[in-house]
C-alpha positions as CSV (number, residue, x, y, z in Angstrom):
1,M,154.8,-24.7,-3.5
2,V,152.6,-23.7,-0.7
3,T,149.0,-25.2,-0.8
4,A,146.1,-23.6,1.0
5,A,144.8,-25.4,4.1
6,P,141.8,-27.5,3.3
7,V,138.5,-25.9,4.3
8,K,136.8,-27.7,7.2
9,V,133.3,-28.7,6.5
10,S,130.6,-29.3,8.9
11,E,126.8,-29.9,9.2
12,T,123.9,-28.2,11.0
13,D,120.2,-28.0,10.7
14,V,120.1,-24.2,10.4
15,V,122.6,-21.4,10.0
16,V,121.8,-18.0,11.2
17,I,123.8,-15.1,9.8
18,G,123.5,-12.1,12.4
19,G,123.1,-12.0,16.2
20,G,121.0,-9.0,16.6
21,P,117.3,-9.3,17.8
22,A,116.0,-11.0,14.8
23,G,118.8,-13.6,14.6
24,S,118.7,-14.3,18.3
25,T,115.0,-14.8,18.2
26,A,114.8,-17.0,15.3
27,S,117.7,-19.1,16.4
28,T,116.4,-19.4,20.0
29,L,112.9,-20.5,18.9
30,I,114.3,-23.1,16.5
31,A,116.7,-24.4,19.1
32,Q,113.9,-24.7,21.5
33,K,112.4,-27.3,19.1
34,G,115.7,-29.5,19.4
35,Y,117.2,-28.5,16.1
36,K,120.9,-27.7,15.8
37,V,121.4,-24.0,15.2
38,R,124.8,-22.2,14.4
39,L,124.7,-18.4,14.5
40,F,127.5,-16.2,13.1
41,E,127.8,-12.7,14.2
42,R,130.2,-10.3,12.6
43,E,130.9,-8.0,15.7
44,K,131.9,-8.7,19.1
45,F,129.3,-7.9,21.6
46,P,128.4,-5.6,23.3
47,R,128.4,-3.2,20.3
48,F,126.3,0.0,19.7
49,H,123.0,-0.1,17.9
50,I,120.2,2.4,17.4
51,G,116.5,1.5,18.1
52,E,116.1,1.8,21.8
53,S,112.5,2.1,22.3
54,L,110.3,-1.0,22.6
55,I,106.5,-1.2,22.1
56,P,104.2,-3.4,24.1
57,E,103.5,-6.1,21.6
58,T,107.2,-7.3,21.8
59,Y,106.1,-8.9,25.1
60,W,104.7,-11.9,23.6
61,V,107.8,-12.7,21.7
62,L,110.0,-12.0,24.7
63,E,107.7,-14.5,26.7
64,R,108.2,-17.2,24.2
65,L,112.1,-16.6,24.5
66,N,112.1,-16.7,28.2
67,M,113.5,-13.2,28.2
68,L,110.8,-11.6,30.5
69,P,112.6,-12.5,33.9
70,K,115.8,-10.9,32.5
71,M,114.1,-7.8,31.3
72,K,112.2,-7.5,34.6
73,A,115.7,-7.6,36.5
74,S,117.4,-5.2,34.0
75,K,118.0,-1.5,34.7
76,F,115.9,-0.6,31.7
77,V,113.5,2.3,32.2
78,H,109.9,1.2,32.2
79,K,107.8,2.7,29.4
80,H,104.1,3.1,29.8
81,S,103.0,5.6,27.1
82,V,103.8,7.7,24.2
83,Q,103.0,11.4,24.0
84,F,103.1,13.9,21.0
85,V,104.0,17.6,20.9
86,S,102.7,19.7,18.0
87,A,104.8,22.3,16.2
88,N,103.3,25.1,18.4
89,G,104.4,23.2,21.5
90,K,100.9,21.7,22.5
91,L,101.2,18.3,24.2
92,S,98.6,15.6,23.4
93,A,97.2,13.6,26.2
94,P,99.5,10.6,26.7
95,F,98.4,7.3,25.1
96,Y,98.7,5.1,28.1
97,F,99.0,1.5,27.0
98,Y,97.6,-0.1,30.1
99,D,94.4,2.0,29.9
100,N,93.8,0.4,26.4
101,K,95.0,-3.2,27.3
102,P,95.0,-3.8,31.1
103,H,97.6,-6.5,31.1
104,E,101.3,-6.9,32.2
105,C,102.2,-6.6,28.4
106,S,101.4,-2.9,28.4
107,Q,104.4,-1.9,30.4
108,T,107.5,-2.2,28.2
109,W,111.1,-0.9,28.3
110,Q,113.4,1.8,26.9
111,V,116.6,-0.2,26.4
112,V,120.4,0.4,25.6
113,R,120.8,-1.7,22.4
114,S,124.2,-2.8,23.4
115,E,123.0,-4.3,26.7
116,F,119.7,-5.7,25.3
117,D,121.2,-7.3,22.2
118,L,124.0,-9.1,24.4
119,M,121.1,-10.2,26.7
120,M,119.3,-11.7,23.7
121,L,122.4,-13.3,22.2
122,N,123.3,-14.9,25.5
123,N,119.7,-16.0,25.9
124,A,120.1,-17.9,22.6
125,R,123.2,-19.6,23.9
126,E,121.3,-20.7,27.0
127,H,118.7,-22.2,24.7
128,G,121.4,-24.3,22.8
129,V,122.4,-22.1,19.9
130,N,126.0,-22.3,19.0
131,A,126.7,-18.6,18.5
132,H,130.1,-17.3,17.3
133,E,131.2,-13.7,17.5
134,G,133.8,-12.0,15.3
135,A,132.7,-14.5,12.6
136,R,132.4,-12.9,9.0
137,V,130.1,-15.0,6.6
138,L,132.1,-14.8,3.3
139,D,129.4,-16.3,1.0
140,V,126.0,-18.0,1.0
141,I,126.3,-21.4,-0.8
142,M,123.8,-21.9,-3.5
143,E,122.9,-24.9,-5.5
144,G,121.0,-23.1,-8.3
145,E,118.4,-21.0,-6.4
146,K,118.6,-23.1,-3.1
147,A,120.7,-22.2,-0.2
148,T,122.7,-24.9,1.2
149,G,124.9,-23.4,3.7
150,V,127.6,-20.7,4.2
151,K,131.3,-20.2,4.1
152,V,132.5,-18.4,7.3
153,Q,135.8,-17.1,8.5
154,L,135.9,-17.5,12.2
155,E,137.5,-15.3,14.8
156,D,140.8,-17.3,14.7
157,G,141.0,-16.8,10.9
158,T,140.0,-20.3,10.0
159,V,137.6,-20.7,7.2
160,E,134.7,-23.3,7.5
161,Q,132.0,-24.4,5.1
162,V,128.9,-25.1,7.2
163,N,126.3,-27.1,5.3
164,A,122.7,-26.5,6.5
165,K,119.1,-27.2,5.6
166,V,118.1,-23.5,6.1
167,V,120.1,-20.4,5.9
168,V,118.4,-17.4,8.0
169,D,119.8,-14.0,6.8
170,A,119.7,-11.7,9.9
171,S,122.6,-9.5,8.8
172,G,120.9,-6.3,9.2
173,Q,120.9,-3.4,6.8
174,T,123.9,-4.8,4.9
175,G,121.7,-7.6,3.7
176,M,123.7,-10.3,2.3
177,L,121.1,-12.1,0.3
178,M,119.1,-8.8,-0.3
179,N,122.0,-7.5,-2.1
180,R,123.1,-10.6,-4.0
181,L,119.6,-11.3,-5.1
182,K,118.7,-7.7,-5.7
183,L,115.6,-7.9,-3.5
184,R,115.6,-4.4,-2.1
185,T,112.6,-2.2,-2.8
186,W,113.2,1.5,-1.7
187,D,110.0,3.2,-0.2
188,P,108.7,5.9,-2.5
189,L,107.5,8.3,0.2
190,L,109.6,7.7,3.2
191,N,112.9,9.4,2.1
192,K,114.2,10.4,5.6
193,G,117.4,10.8,7.5
194,A,118.3,11.2,11.2
195,I,121.0,12.8,13.3
196,W,121.1,12.1,17.0
197,T,123.2,12.1,20.2
198,Y,123.0,11.3,24.1
199,W,122.5,13.8,26.8
200,E,123.0,13.3,30.6
201,G,120.9,15.3,33.1
202,A,118.1,16.4,30.8
203,Y,114.6,16.7,31.8
204,R,112.8,13.7,32.8
205,D,109.0,13.3,33.5
206,T,108.1,11.4,36.8
207,G,105.6,8.7,37.9
208,R,103.8,7.0,35.1
209,D,105.2,9.2,32.6
210,E,108.8,8.9,33.6
211,G,109.8,6.4,30.6
212,A,107.6,7.9,28.1
213,T,108.6,8.3,24.5
214,V,107.9,11.9,23.4
215,V,107.6,12.7,19.6
216,I,108.2,16.5,19.2
217,Q,107.4,18.1,16.0
218,T,109.8,20.7,14.7
219,E,108.3,24.2,14.6
220,N,108.7,24.5,10.9
221,K,107.0,21.2,10.7
222,Q,109.9,19.7,8.4
223,G,110.5,16.9,10.9
224,W,110.3,15.7,14.4
225,F,112.7,14.9,17.5
226,W,112.6,11.6,19.5
227,Y,113.1,12.0,23.2
228,I,113.9,8.8,24.9
229,P,114.7,8.4,28.4
230,L,117.4,5.7,29.1
231,H,118.9,4.3,32.4
232,D,121.9,6.0,34.1
233,N,120.1,9.4,33.6
234,R,120.8,9.4,29.9
235,I,118.5,10.8,27.1
236,S,118.5,9.7,23.6
237,L,117.5,12.7,21.4
238,G,117.5,12.6,17.7
239,V,115.9,14.7,14.8
240,V,114.3,13.1,11.8
241,A,113.5,14.9,8.5
242,P,113.6,14.5,4.7
243,F,116.9,13.6,3.4
244,D,117.1,16.8,1.3
245,Y,116.3,19.1,4.1
246,L,118.6,17.4,6.7
247,F,121.7,16.8,4.6
248,K,121.6,18.8,1.4
249,G,123.4,22.3,1.7
250,R,123.9,22.0,5.5
251,G,126.9,21.9,7.7
252,T,128.3,19.2,9.7
253,H,126.0,16.8,11.6
254,E,126.8,18.7,14.9
255,E,125.9,22.2,13.2
256,T,122.7,20.8,11.7
257,Y,121.7,19.2,14.9
258,N,122.3,22.2,16.8
259,E,120.5,24.3,14.2
260,E,117.4,22.2,14.7
261,V,117.5,22.1,18.3
262,E,117.8,26.1,18.4
263,K,114.5,26.2,16.3
264,C,112.7,23.9,18.8
265,T,111.6,25.5,22.0
266,V,110.3,22.4,23.6
267,V,113.6,20.5,23.1
268,K,115.7,23.5,24.2
269,Q,113.9,23.6,27.3
270,R,114.2,19.9,27.9
271,I,118.1,19.9,27.5
272,A,118.8,23.2,29.2
273,G,121.6,22.4,31.9
274,A,122.2,18.9,30.4
275,K,125.5,17.6,29.3
276,R,126.1,16.0,25.9
277,V,128.0,12.8,26.4
278,T,128.7,11.3,22.9
279,G,129.3,12.6,19.5
280,Y,126.7,13.0,16.7
281,F,125.2,9.9,14.9
282,A,123.6,9.9,11.6
283,T,121.7,7.7,9.1
284,R,119.9,8.1,5.9
285,D,118.0,6.1,3.2
286,Y,116.7,3.5,5.8
287,S,113.1,2.9,4.5
288,Y,112.9,-0.2,2.3
289,R,111.5,-3.8,2.1
290,C,112.5,-6.9,0.0
291,S,110.3,-8.2,-2.7
292,R,110.5,-11.7,-0.9
293,V,110.9,-13.0,2.5
294,A,112.3,-16.4,1.4
295,G,113.4,-18.7,-1.1
296,D,114.2,-22.5,-1.2
297,G,116.5,-23.0,1.7
298,W,116.7,-19.3,2.9
299,V,114.7,-16.8,5.0
300,L,115.1,-13.1,5.5
301,V,114.4,-11.7,9.0
302,G,114.7,-8.2,10.8
303,D,116.5,-5.5,8.8
304,A,117.8,-8.0,6.3
305,F,114.1,-8.0,5.1
306,G,113.2,-4.4,5.6
307,F,113.1,-1.2,7.9
308,L,110.1,1.2,8.2
309,D,110.9,4.4,10.0
310,P,111.8,5.3,13.6
311,L,108.5,7.3,14.3
312,Y,106.6,4.8,16.2
313,S,109.5,2.6,17.6
314,S,108.4,-0.4,15.5
315,G,112.0,-1.6,14.5
316,V,112.6,-4.1,17.4
317,L,109.1,-5.4,17.3
318,L,109.3,-6.2,13.5
319,A,112.7,-7.7,14.1
320,L,111.2,-10.0,16.8
321,K,108.0,-10.8,14.9
322,S,109.8,-11.6,11.7
323,G,112.2,-13.9,13.6
324,E,109.4,-15.6,15.3
325,M,107.2,-16.1,12.2
326,A,110.3,-17.4,10.3
327,A,111.2,-19.7,13.0
328,D,107.8,-21.4,13.1
329,A,107.8,-21.8,9.4
330,I,111.3,-23.3,9.6
331,T,110.6,-25.6,12.4
332,D,107.3,-26.9,10.6
333,G,109.2,-27.3,7.4
334,L,112.1,-29.2,9.0
335,A,109.5,-31.5,10.6
336,K,108.1,-32.4,7.3
337,N,111.3,-32.2,5.3
338,D,110.1,-29.2,3.2
339,V,112.4,-26.2,2.9
340,S,110.7,-24.8,-0.2
341,E,110.0,-21.0,-0.6
342,A,106.3,-21.7,-0.2
343,Q,106.9,-23.3,3.2
344,L,109.5,-21.0,4.6
345,G,107.8,-17.9,3.3
346,N,104.3,-18.6,4.2
347,W,104.3,-15.9,6.9
348,G,105.4,-13.1,4.5
349,E,102.0,-11.8,3.5
350,K,101.0,-11.5,7.3
351,L,104.1,-9.7,8.0
352,N,103.8,-7.3,5.3
353,R,100.1,-6.6,6.1
354,G,101.2,-5.7,9.6
355,I,104.1,-3.4,8.3
356,D,101.6,-1.6,6.0
357,R,99.4,-0.6,8.7
358,M,102.3,1.0,10.7
359,R,103.4,2.5,7.6
360,R,100.1,4.1,6.9
361,L,100.2,5.7,10.3
362,V,103.7,6.9,9.6
363,C,102.8,8.4,6.3
364,E,99.9,10.1,7.6
365,Y,101.8,11.7,10.4
366,Y,104.3,13.0,7.9
367,E,101.4,14.5,5.9
368,G,99.8,16.4,8.7
369,F,97.8,13.9,10.8
370,S,97.0,15.0,14.2
371,F,96.3,12.6,17.0
372,G,94.6,15.1,19.1
373,N,92.3,16.2,16.2
374,F,91.3,12.5,15.3
375,V,90.5,11.5,18.8
376,R,88.3,14.7,19.1
377,N,86.4,13.9,16.1
378,F,86.3,10.1,16.8
379,P,86.8,9.5,20.5
380,H,85.4,6.0,20.1
381,L,88.5,5.0,18.1
382,R,91.1,6.1,20.5
383,G,91.6,2.6,21.5
384,R,92.2,1.5,18.0
385,V,94.8,4.1,17.4
386,T,96.4,3.0,20.6
387,D,96.4,-0.5,19.3
388,L,98.4,0.6,16.3
389,L,100.9,2.4,18.8
390,I,101.4,-0.6,21.0
391,G,102.2,-2.5,17.9
392,D,99.0,-4.7,17.5
393,L,99.6,-4.7,13.8
394,F,98.4,-8.2,12.8
395,E,94.6,-7.9,13.6
396,D,92.3,-6.7,10.9
397,K,90.4,-4.8,13.8
398,V,92.8,-1.9,13.5
399,D,91.6,-1.1,9.9
400,E,88.6,0.6,11.1
401,V,90.6,3.8,11.6
402,W,91.4,4.5,7.9
403,D,88.0,5.5,6.5
404,P,87.3,7.9,9.4
405,M,90.9,9.4,8.9
406,E,90.2,10.1,5.2
407,T,87.1,12.0,6.2
408,L,89.5,14.6,7.7
409,Y,91.5,15.0,4.4
410,N,91.3,18.3,2.6
411,E,89.9,17.9,-0.9
412,T,93.3,17.4,-2.6
413,K,94.8,14.9,-0.3
414,V,94.7,11.2,-1.1
415,A,95.8,8.2,0.7
416,P,99.6,7.3,0.6
417,R,101.0,5.3,-2.1
418,M,102.0,1.7,-1.3
419,W,105.7,0.8,-0.5
420,N,106.0,-1.1,-3.7
421,S,104.4,1.3,-6.0
422,G,107.7,2.4,-7.6
423,T,110.5,4.8,-6.7
424,D,111.9,7.0,-9.4
425,P,114.8,5.0,-10.8
426,E,117.2,8.0,-10.5
427,I,116.5,8.5,-7.0
428,A,116.8,4.8,-6.1
429,A,120.2,4.7,-7.9
430,N,121.4,7.5,-5.5
431,K,120.3,5.7,-2.2
432,V,123.2,4.4,0.0
433,N,121.7,3.5,3.3
434,E,124.6,5.3,5.1
435,L,125.2,5.0,8.9
436,F,127.8,7.3,10.5
437,I,129.0,6.3,14.1
438,P,131.4,8.9,15.7
439,E,134.5,8.1,17.5
440,G,134.4,8.0,21.3
441,A,131.8,7.1,23.8
442,K,128.7,5.1,22.8
443,P,125.8,4.0,24.8
């Protein structure tokens, strides 16, 4: 009779599931306070990930992580602004971040995530985090409703039970606890999808505009393209549109992408003569949030809590901010031996308010909001709009844009419904949060 090998049991202060930006941030800040942290990442880094454009407010978290010297020494393209192109090809004036906030933080970066995420994970190791790659968390161990550790299969195949005072779920959109506890709430308005690829030798602006993110509305106003300059003469170019429009009754991802490019003169001009260097990536059903940020002994951060929309490049900021807020709540809780939901989730309301502000701006754009028209009517509020675009989401001052924005509504338009106002059950039942990664080269 063959008996199973006994499972090794170990102890630590905090377990972090996932080594992306949210997990690396939370683990680093907790380790800086002297606590023992073990991080388990399923993949082997470097690995592909979308979400390449940072916004300026990431600076302050990167500063706490001691990441700024690494970022400044990297090859990442410097980003100083964002610019919008209307359906008729008219360019807005660039929104220069430094003009709004004259500080070093107003220069940010366009990153290749395989490189950036590896830098973040190695930085966590430098701060004392015991980070494992190729390690699959099999289960979160619960005593009643309290998380007390994880069961994990390490890269060599051995299984270990790691007991911990706090479990941080940073497992991304697969969301271990989100799915186990049925916490995901689909956004009722943002039913979008995206198809993208990478080009070499496409048009690049120069000088201060070299690293600008350009948001290009499609000529039929059904969606928009992102145009993100990366290092090594690469461009990330993707189209975002409603799921039904982009995926139902269409051809392959390649065919749909090329059809959309063909209909957008500005994009065609920018990639004329460029060479495509990867296959076609696609994703859908990515806008959701969880009904809770924490419970007794557990916390959700980054995409394991929620994802908004790629329009204003808020993904990495929200990953870093949620990781930072969670880490502060965890270290405070450990110091006073309180790992209750009330303590570990005391930052949730603030995070949700910040996401709500960015979501409002996203929904307004999809419903016809024009930055140029708004600034012409309310030039004194240009700075407040730029505050939102740089990610200054957690200050009440930005709320002064909403009432003036509503004065520009037509008589039938109303403010967007809230994210938790309810999604049709039949629609929700058919959402699958898919990601398609093609074979071959990846950035």
